[in-house]
C-alpha positions in Angstrom: 0.0 0.0 0.0 1.5 3.4 -1.0 2.1 6.0 1.7 -0.3 8.9 2.1 1.3 12.2 1.2 -1.6 14.7 1.7 -0.6 16.0 -1.7 -3.5 18.3 -2.5 -3.1 20.3 0.8 0.6 20.5 0.4 0.2 21.8 -3.2 -2.4 24.4 -2.0 0.1 25.6 0.7 2.9 25.9 -1.8 0.7 27.7 -4.3 -0.4 30.2 -1.7 3.2 31.1 -1.0 4.1 31.2 -4.7 1.1 33.5 -5.4 2.3 35.8 -2.7 5.8 35.7 -4.0 4.8 36.6 -7.6 7.2 39.2 -9.0 10.0 38.4 -6.6 13.4 38.1 -8.4 15.4 34.9 -8.7 15.1 32.1 -6.2 12.8 34.1 -4.0 10.0 33.6 -6.5 10.7 30.1 -7.7 12.0 27.9 -4.8 9.6 27.1 -1.9 12.1 27.6 0.9 13.4 31.0 -0.2 9.9 32.1 -1.2 8.4 31.1 2.2 11.1 33.1 4.1 10.6 36.1 1.9 6.8 36.0 2.0 6.7 35.5 5.8 9.1 38.5 6.3 6.9 40.6 4.0 3.7 39.6 5.9 5.4 40.5 9.2 6.5 43.9 8.0 3.1 44.7 6.5 1.5 43.8 9.9 3.8 46.2 11.7 3.5 48.9 9.1 -0.2 48.9 9.2 0.2 50.0 12.9 3.0 52.4 12.1 0.9 54.1 9.4 -1.5 55.4 12.1 1.3 57.3 13.9 2.7 58.6 10.6 -0.7 60.1 9.8 -0.9 61.7 13.3 2.5 63.3 12.7 1.3 64.7 9.4 -1.8 66.2 11.1 0.3 67.7 13.8 2.6 69.4 11.3 -0.3 70.8 9.4 -2.0 72.1 12.5 1.2 73.6 13.7 1.8 75.4 10.4 -1.8 76.8 10.3 -1.7 77.9 14.0 1.6 79.7 13.6 0.1 81.7 10.7 -2.3 83.1 13.3 0.4 83.7 15.9 0.0 80.6 18.1 2.2 77.6 18.7 0.8 74.1 18.3 0.9 73.3 22.0 -0.8 76.6 23.0 -3.4 76.0 20.4 -4.2 72.5 21.5 -4.2 73.5 25.2 -6.6 76.4 24.5 -9.0 74.1 22.6 -9.0 71.7 25.6 -9.6 74.6 28.1 -12.6 75.8 26.0 -14.0 72.2 25.7 -13.7 72.1 22.0 -13.5 68.4 21.2 -12.0 68.2 17.7 -9.4 65.5 16.9 -6.2 66.2 15.0 -7.5 64.8 11.8 -10.5 67.1 11.8 -8.3 70.1 12.8 -5.9 69.3 9.9 -8.8 69.1 7.5 -10.1 72.4 8.8 -6.7 74.1 8.4 -6.5 73.0 4.8 -10.1 73.2 3.5 -11.6 75.9 5.7 -9.0 78.5 6.7 -11.8 80.9 7.9 -13.2 78.3 10.3 -9.7 77.6 11.6 -9.1 81.3 12.1 -12.2 81.4 14.2 -10.8 78.6 16.4 -7.5 80.4 16.8 -9.4 83.6 17.7 -11.4 81.7 20.3 -8.2 80.3 21.8 -6.5 83.7 21.8 -9.4 85.3 23.6 -8.8 83.1 26.7 
């Protein structure tokens, strides 16, 4: 009696890796061991980078808010502190959008903060 190899499942596993390794150069795209190592590394990095992306966006929003606040004579920290004192609950994403798309509305916010 021939030994059982579970061939269909093994082939599916390999094909999943090769599909993910499509476009890789040389052995990384053709040999299962090299492809598996490269694909697993790529998946690990993409997992981490999905989390890193969130902090990168926050950094961009802070830079935009800071630039807009300084146009009106405020630093970023004084602007955010003033918003909190007045109980204005806008997150940094909304503030950055305001700064870009509605400069008049952002100016009103800075005037409110300055009045304190």
